[in-house]
C-alpha positions as CSV (number, residue, x, y, z in Angstrom):
1,M,26.9,4.2,7.3
2,R,29.1,1.4,5.8
3,N,27.7,-1.1,3.3
4,E,29.4,-4.0,1.6
5,L,30.7,-3.3,-2.0
6,H,29.6,-5.8,-4.5
7,P,31.0,-6.5,-8.0
8,I,28.9,-6.2,-11.2
9,S,29.0,-10.1,-11.4
10,H,27.2,-10.3,-7.8
11,W,23.8,-9.6,-9.5
12,H,22.1,-12.6,-11.4
13,S,18.6,-11.1,-12.0
14,F,16.8,-7.8,-11.8
15,D,14.7,-9.2,-9.0
16,E,17.8,-9.8,-7.0
17,L,19.0,-6.2,-7.8
18,R,15.5,-4.8,-6.8
19,A,15.6,-6.6,-3.3
20,A,19.1,-5.1,-2.7
21,Q,18.0,-1.6,-3.6
22,E,15.0,-1.8,-1.2
23,K,17.4,-3.1,1.7
24,L,20.0,-0.4,1.1
25,L,17.1,2.3,0.6
26,D,15.9,1.8,4.0
27,A,19.2,2.6,5.7
28,A,19.9,5.5,3.1
29,L,16.6,7.1,4.2
30,R,17.5,7.0,7.9
31,H,21.0,8.3,7.4
32,A,19.7,11.2,5.1
33,T,17.6,12.4,8.1
34,R,20.9,13.3,9.9
35,A,21.1,16.0,7.5
36,P,19.3,19.4,8.6
37,F,17.5,19.7,5.2
38,Y,16.1,16.2,5.1
39,A,15.3,16.2,9.0
40,E,13.3,19.3,8.6
41,R,11.5,17.6,5.6
42,A,10.8,14.4,7.3
43,G,9.3,16.0,10.4
44,E,8.6,14.3,13.7
45,S,8.4,10.8,12.3
46,G,12.1,10.9,10.9
47,L,11.5,8.1,8.6
48,W,9.8,7.9,5.4
49,S,9.2,5.6,2.4
50,L,10.5,7.0,-0.8
51,D,7.2,7.6,-1.9
52,D,6.7,10.3,0.5
53,V,10.1,12.2,-0.5
54,P,9.7,15.3,-2.7
55,L,12.2,16.4,-5.3
56,T,15.6,17.5,-4.2
57,T,17.0,20.2,-6.6
58,K,20.0,22.2,-7.2
59,D,18.1,25.2,-5.7
60,D,17.9,23.1,-2.4
61,L,21.3,22.7,-2.3
62,R,22.1,26.4,-2.9
63,S,19.6,27.4,-0.3
64,T,21.1,25.0,2.4
65,Y,24.7,26.4,1.7
66,P,27.0,25.7,3.3
67,F,26.2,22.7,5.7
68,G,22.6,22.1,5.5
69,M,23.0,18.9,3.4
70,L,25.6,17.4,5.6
71,A,24.9,14.1,7.4
72,V,28.0,13.7,9.1
73,P,30.0,15.9,11.4
74,K,32.6,18.1,9.6
75,A,35.6,16.4,11.1
76,E,34.4,13.5,9.1
77,L,34.7,15.1,5.7
78,A,37.5,14.6,3.2
79,T,36.8,16.9,0.1
80,Y,34.6,20.0,-0.9
81,H,33.4,20.6,-4.4
82,E,31.2,23.0,-6.3
83,T,29.6,21.8,-9.4
84,S,30.5,23.5,-13.0
85,G,26.7,23.6,-13.5
86,T,26.1,26.6,-11.0
87,G,26.1,28.9,-14.0
88,G,26.9,32.1,-12.4
89,A,24.4,31.6,-9.5
90,P,25.3,34.0,-6.7
91,V,25.2,31.0,-4.2
92,P,27.2,27.9,-5.0
93,T,26.1,24.4,-5.4
94,P,28.0,22.6,-2.7
95,T,29.0,18.9,-2.4
96,Y,31.0,17.1,0.5
97,Y,32.6,13.6,0.5
98,T,34.0,11.6,3.2
99,A,37.0,9.1,2.7
100,G,34.4,6.3,3.0
101,D,32.5,8.0,0.0
102,W,35.8,8.3,-2.1
103,A,36.5,4.6,-1.7
104,E,32.9,3.7,-3.0
105,M,33.2,6.2,-5.9
106,V,36.6,4.9,-6.9
107,D,35.2,1.3,-6.8
108,R,32.5,2.4,-8.9
109,F,34.5,4.3,-11.3
110,L,36.9,1.3,-11.9
111,R,34.1,-0.9,-13.1
112,N,35.1,-1.0,-16.8
113,P,35.4,-3.8,-19.3
114,I,38.9,-2.3,-20.0
115,P,40.1,-1.9,-16.5
116,M,43.1,0.1,-15.3
117,T,46.1,-1.9,-13.9
118,S,49.7,-0.8,-12.7
119,D,50.9,-1.2,-16.2
120,D,48.9,1.7,-17.4
121,T,49.5,5.5,-17.7
122,L,46.4,7.6,-17.4
123,L,46.2,11.0,-18.9
124,V,43.8,12.9,-16.8
125,R,42.4,16.1,-19.2
126,I,39.5,17.4,-17.2
127,S,39.7,20.5,-14.8
128,Y,41.2,19.9,-11.5
129,A,39.0,22.9,-10.0
130,L,36.3,22.8,-7.7
131,V,34.4,20.1,-9.6
132,M,35.3,16.5,-8.8
133,A,35.5,14.7,-12.1
134,A,39.5,15.1,-12.6
135,H,39.9,14.1,-8.9
136,L,37.9,11.0,-9.5
137,G,40.0,9.8,-12.4
138,H,43.1,10.8,-10.6
139,Q,42.3,8.9,-7.4
140,S,41.0,5.8,-9.4
141,G,44.2,5.7,-11.4
142,L,46.1,5.8,-8.2
143,A,44.1,3.0,-6.5
144,A,44.7,0.9,-9.6
145,G,48.5,1.3,-9.5
146,A,48.5,3.4,-12.9
147,T,50.9,6.3,-13.6
148,V,48.8,9.3,-13.5
149,V,49.5,12.2,-15.9
150,A,47.6,15.3,-14.3
151,A,47.3,17.5,-17.3
152,D,44.3,19.5,-16.2
153,A,42.2,21.3,-18.7
154,R,41.5,25.0,-19.8
155,T,45.1,25.7,-18.6
156,L,48.0,27.3,-20.5
157,T,50.7,25.1,-19.1
158,S,49.4,22.1,-21.1
159,P,49.0,23.1,-24.8
160,Y,47.5,20.7,-27.3
161,P,51.0,19.9,-28.8
162,T,52.4,19.1,-25.2
163,L,49.6,16.6,-24.5
164,V,50.0,15.0,-27.9
165,R,53.9,14.7,-27.3
166,I,53.2,13.1,-23.8
167,M,50.7,10.7,-25.2
168,R,53.4,9.5,-27.7
169,D,56.5,9.5,-25.6
170,A,55.2,8.6,-22.4
171,E,53.1,5.8,-23.9
172,V,49.9,6.8,-22.5
173,S,47.5,3.8,-22.5
174,L,44.1,5.4,-21.0
175,T,42.8,9.0,-21.1
176,W,40.0,10.5,-18.9
177,S,38.4,13.6,-20.8
178,T,35.5,14.9,-22.6
179,P,34.8,13.2,-25.9
180,F,35.5,16.5,-27.6
181,E,39.3,16.4,-26.3
182,C,39.7,13.1,-28.3
183,L,38.8,15.1,-31.4
184,V,41.1,17.9,-30.7
185,W,44.0,15.6,-29.9
186,A,43.4,13.9,-33.3
187,A,43.4,17.2,-35.3
188,T,46.4,18.3,-33.2
189,A,48.4,15.1,-34.0
190,R,47.7,15.4,-37.7
191,L,48.7,18.9,-37.7
192,G,52.0,17.9,-36.2
193,G,52.6,15.3,-38.8
194,H,51.4,12.1,-36.8
195,R,48.7,9.6,-37.8
196,P,46.5,9.1,-34.7
197,E,45.4,5.7,-36.2
198,R,49.0,4.4,-36.2
199,D,51.5,6.5,-34.0
200,F,49.9,6.0,-30.5
201,P,50.1,2.1,-30.1
202,A,50.1,2.2,-26.3
203,L,46.6,3.6,-26.3
204,R,44.0,1.0,-25.0
205,A,40.8,3.1,-24.4
206,F,39.4,6.5,-24.1
207,Y,37.3,7.0,-20.8
208,T,35.1,10.1,-21.5
209,A,32.5,12.0,-19.6
210,G,31.1,15.6,-19.5
211,E,29.1,15.6,-22.7
212,P,26.4,13.2,-24.1
213,L,28.0,10.8,-26.4
214,G,25.9,9.1,-29.1
215,P,26.8,6.0,-31.3
216,A,28.0,8.1,-34.3
217,R,30.4,10.4,-32.6
218,R,31.6,7.2,-30.3
219,A,32.4,5.4,-33.6
220,R,34.0,8.4,-35.2
221,I,36.4,8.9,-32.3
222,S,37.4,5.2,-32.3
223,E,38.0,5.3,-36.1
224,L,40.1,8.3,-36.0
225,W,42.3,6.5,-33.6
226,G,42.8,3.2,-35.2
227,G,39.7,1.4,-33.5
228,V,40.7,2.4,-29.8
229,P,37.3,1.9,-27.6
230,V,35.7,4.8,-26.3
231,L,33.9,4.2,-22.9
232,D,31.7,6.7,-21.8
233,V,31.1,7.6,-18.1
234,Y,28.1,9.5,-17.1
235,G,27.6,11.3,-13.8
236,S,27.7,14.5,-11.8
237,T,29.8,16.4,-9.2
238,E,27.1,15.7,-6.5
239,I,27.2,11.9,-7.0
240,G,30.2,11.0,-9.0
241,S,29.9,8.5,-12.0
242,V,26.4,6.9,-12.1
243,S,27.0,4.7,-15.2
244,G,29.7,3.0,-17.4
245,T,30.0,1.2,-20.5
246,C,29.7,-2.4,-20.7
247,P,31.6,-4.8,-23.0
248,A,28.8,-4.7,-25.6
249,G,29.2,-0.9,-25.8
250,T,25.9,-0.2,-23.7
251,L,25.8,2.4,-21.0
252,H,24.7,0.9,-17.7
253,F,23.2,2.6,-14.8
254,W,25.1,1.8,-11.4
255,A,21.6,0.8,-9.9
256,D,23.1,-1.5,-7.0
257,R,24.7,1.9,-5.8
258,L,22.3,4.6,-6.7
259,L,18.5,4.2,-7.0
260,P,17.3,5.6,-10.4
261,E,13.7,7.1,-11.2
262,I,12.1,8.7,-14.3
263,H,10.5,12.0,-13.2
264,D,7.6,13.7,-15.3
265,P,7.5,17.4,-14.1
266,E,4.2,18.1,-15.6
267,T,2.5,15.3,-13.8
268,G,4.7,14.8,-10.9
269,E,4.9,11.1,-11.4
270,Y,7.9,9.0,-10.8
271,T,8.5,5.6,-12.6
272,R,11.0,3.0,-12.5
273,E,12.0,3.1,-16.1
274,G,11.1,4.9,-19.2
275,T,12.1,8.5,-20.8
276,G,12.2,11.7,-18.8
277,R,14.2,13.5,-16.2
278,L,16.6,11.4,-14.1
279,V,16.2,11.6,-10.5
280,V,18.6,9.6,-8.4
281,T,18.8,8.5,-4.8
282,T,22.1,7.6,-3.2
283,L,22.3,4.6,-1.5
284,Y,26.0,4.5,-0.1
285,Q,26.7,8.2,0.3
286,E,27.7,9.4,3.6
287,G,28.8,13.0,3.6
288,M,25.9,14.3,1.7
289,P,23.2,11.9,0.9
290,L,20.7,12.9,-1.7
291,L,17.2,11.8,-2.1
292,R,15.2,12.0,-5.3
293,Y,17.9,14.4,-6.7
294,D,17.1,16.0,-10.0
295,L,20.2,15.8,-12.4
296,E,18.3,18.0,-14.8
297,D,19.2,15.5,-17.7
298,I,16.6,13.8,-20.0
299,V,17.4,9.9,-20.4
300,E,16.1,6.6,-21.4
301,L,16.4,4.1,-18.6
302,Y,15.3,0.5,-18.9
303,Y,15.7,-2.7,-17.0
304,R,16.2,-5.0,-19.8
305,D,18.7,-7.7,-20.9
306,C,22.0,-6.7,-22.5
307,P,24.3,-9.3,-24.5
308,C,27.0,-8.3,-21.8
309,G,24.9,-10.1,-19.0
310,W,25.1,-7.4,-16.6
311,K,21.9,-7.2,-14.6
312,L,22.1,-3.4,-14.3
313,P,19.5,-1.2,-16.2
314,T,20.5,0.2,-19.7
315,L,20.8,4.2,-20.0
316,R,20.9,6.6,-22.9
317,V,21.4,10.3,-22.1
318,H,19.8,13.0,-24.2
319,G,21.3,15.7,-22.3
320,R,20.6,18.7,-20.1
321,I,17.1,20.5,-20.5
322,L,19.1,23.8,-20.3
323,H,20.9,22.8,-23.7
324,D,17.7,22.2,-25.5
325,Y,16.3,25.0,-27.9
326,V,12.8,25.4,-29.9
327,V,13.3,25.8,-33.5
328,A,10.0,26.2,-35.6
329,D,8.1,24.7,-32.7
330,R,10.3,21.7,-32.7
331,Q,12.6,21.1,-29.6
332,V,16.1,20.6,-30.8
333,S,19.0,19.4,-28.4
334,A,22.7,19.7,-29.0
335,A,23.3,15.9,-28.5
336,E,20.9,15.4,-31.3
337,V,22.5,17.9,-33.8
338,E,26.0,16.6,-32.9
339,E,24.8,12.8,-33.5
340,T,23.5,13.8,-36.9
341,V,26.7,15.9,-37.9
342,F,28.8,12.6,-37.2
343,R,26.7,10.5,-39.5
344,L,28.5,12.2,-42.3
345,P,30.9,10.1,-44.1
346,A,34.2,10.0,-42.4
347,D,36.0,10.8,-45.7
348,Y,34.8,14.3,-45.3
349,G,37.0,14.9,-42.2
350,V,34.5,16.8,-40.3
351,L,35.5,17.0,-36.7
352,F,34.2,20.3,-35.3
353,W,30.8,22.1,-35.6
354,R,28.6,24.7,-34.1
355,G,25.1,25.5,-34.3
356,Q,22.4,27.9,-33.4
357,A,18.7,28.1,-32.9
358,A,17.6,31.1,-34.9
359,G,14.2,31.5,-34.4
360,D,12.4,29.7,-37.0
361,R,15.5,28.2,-38.5
362,L,18.2,25.8,-37.5
363,R,21.6,27.2,-38.6
364,V,24.7,24.6,-38.4
365,Q,28.4,25.4,-39.3
366,I,31.0,22.6,-39.9
367,E,34.7,22.7,-40.6
368,V,35.6,21.0,-43.8
369,E,38.3,21.1,-46.5
370,P,37.2,23.0,-49.7
371,A,37.4,19.9,-51.6
372,H,34.4,18.2,-49.7
373,A,32.5,21.5,-48.8
374,T,29.7,21.1,-51.4
375,A,29.1,17.5,-50.7
376,A,29.3,17.9,-47.0
377,A,26.9,20.6,-46.9
378,A,24.4,18.8,-49.2
379,D,24.6,15.5,-47.1
380,L,24.2,17.3,-43.8
381,H,21.4,19.4,-44.8
382,A,19.4,16.2,-45.9
383,L,20.4,14.5,-42.6
384,L,19.1,17.4,-40.5
385,T,16.0,17.9,-42.3
386,R,15.1,14.4,-42.0
387,A,15.9,14.4,-38.2
388,F,14.3,17.6,-37.3
389,D,12.0,18.6,-40.3
390,V,12.7,22.3,-39.6
391,P,14.2,24.9,-41.9
392,T,17.9,24.3,-41.9
393,D,20.9,26.3,-43.2
394,V,24.4,24.6,-43.4
395,E,27.4,26.6,-43.8
396,T,30.9,25.3,-44.5
397,V,34.1,27.0,-43.0
398,D,37.7,26.2,-43.6
399,P,39.6,24.1,-41.0
400,G,40.7,26.3,-38.2
401,T,37.7,28.5,-38.0
402,I,35.6,26.8,-35.2
403,V,38.8,25.5,-33.3
404,P,41.4,28.1,-34.2
405,L,44.7,26.8,-35.7
406,D,46.6,28.6,-32.8
407,V,45.0,26.5,-30.2
408,L,45.8,23.4,-32.1
409,K,49.4,24.5,-32.5
410,G,49.7,25.8,-28.9
411,T,51.3,28.9,-30.3
412,R,50.2,31.0,-27.3
413,R,53.1,31.6,-25.0
414,T,53.0,30.7,-21.4
415,A,55.0,31.7,-18.5
416,K,54.9,31.6,-14.7
417,P,53.6,35.0,-13.3
418,R,56.5,37.6,-13.1
419,R,56.9,41.1,-11.6
420,F,60.7,42.0,-12.4
421,F,62.1,41.7,-15.8
422,G,65.8,42.1,-17.3
423,P,66.8,44.6,-20.2
424,G,65.0,44.0,-23.6
425,E,62.3,41.9,-22.2
426,D,58.7,42.9,-23.2
427,W,56.8,42.7,-20.2
428,D,53.6,43.0,-22.0
429,D,54.6,39.6,-23.8
430,A,56.3,38.0,-20.9
431,V,53.6,37.9,-18.3
432,I,50.8,35.5,-19.2
433,Q,49.1,34.2,-16.2
434,A,49.4,30.3,-16.2
């Protein structure tokens, strides 16, 4: 299954895009039935229209583990991954990619208004474990000729002061991380006596993923770093990046590579655009094609013109349905609360927060300097009340409470695993698994 890869500029109208989707869809449906799971669903006919295809869920991937979703011989596979969203399930959610899949995913990832070049140094600060996001950024950097710094995440071998030092000394120009990391780096830099808005002149852009990123938090991150653009990339381990940020700052779905639909679980209806659960059909994927795959995210998707001129649908991600809670009969999402927090004036210096759906009340805690605590609490209470109309408690805590100072300072000692020690060494202190 080999299809020609076109640049964004290839599409001149939504009608042209729709025709290309239909053409690619026919081949994608035929290819998918090579997988045992879809072959069984297709039955004797072997071919369907998309209207006849039922939803594919993460549970379907788990129930067919390990090879039921494969549409190619195992000899053609290049990598294996498992999603971070497995959530402790006894059976994992597997994902396979071929070399052809990787070539297409890298081409998709490199669609950016601020592209990577051989002059760039890319810091990858996402876990290199079984999920594929770090590997996608890494491979994309190599394909573009950039120098890649494989910093990983959630590891003791690259504490935050080390990352900030590398960003400054190695003249890191691009980063690939969650949006939260960008805030932590800023806090760490300030703690070390640096000014993020001035002391990192090589920075050209932050590529971010893994969390919904609203306009307010995007603007705050950019402001902290002296106006460096923040380019959101939304996707999943099972599919790769499904969208990217255009020059006008709008998120666009890669609808020439993936066919999106909006699904209403209550009615079972699928629509081409609107608000609801995002369902994706892969149009290029070889190793593990997916038909009407439920990403379990609530989104807004519309085929409408954007100032950038891209003829690709616009996308707004509200977040995982698993991260929504009911407060006083009102559904509240983490993404909505976070966006509200970052509407606070920047002068308050609020970077870190946490919240709790406590029955009939919404409880939100923010880190803020004592001099701004009273004003910040009052302003946030008013913002949250307007946004959600539920009983709300806002608490302020000193900086270093939600994100501990020893994390920002990197004071926890790290060492390679050891089994034999010299005189005077404390083996309880010396052995910290990296």
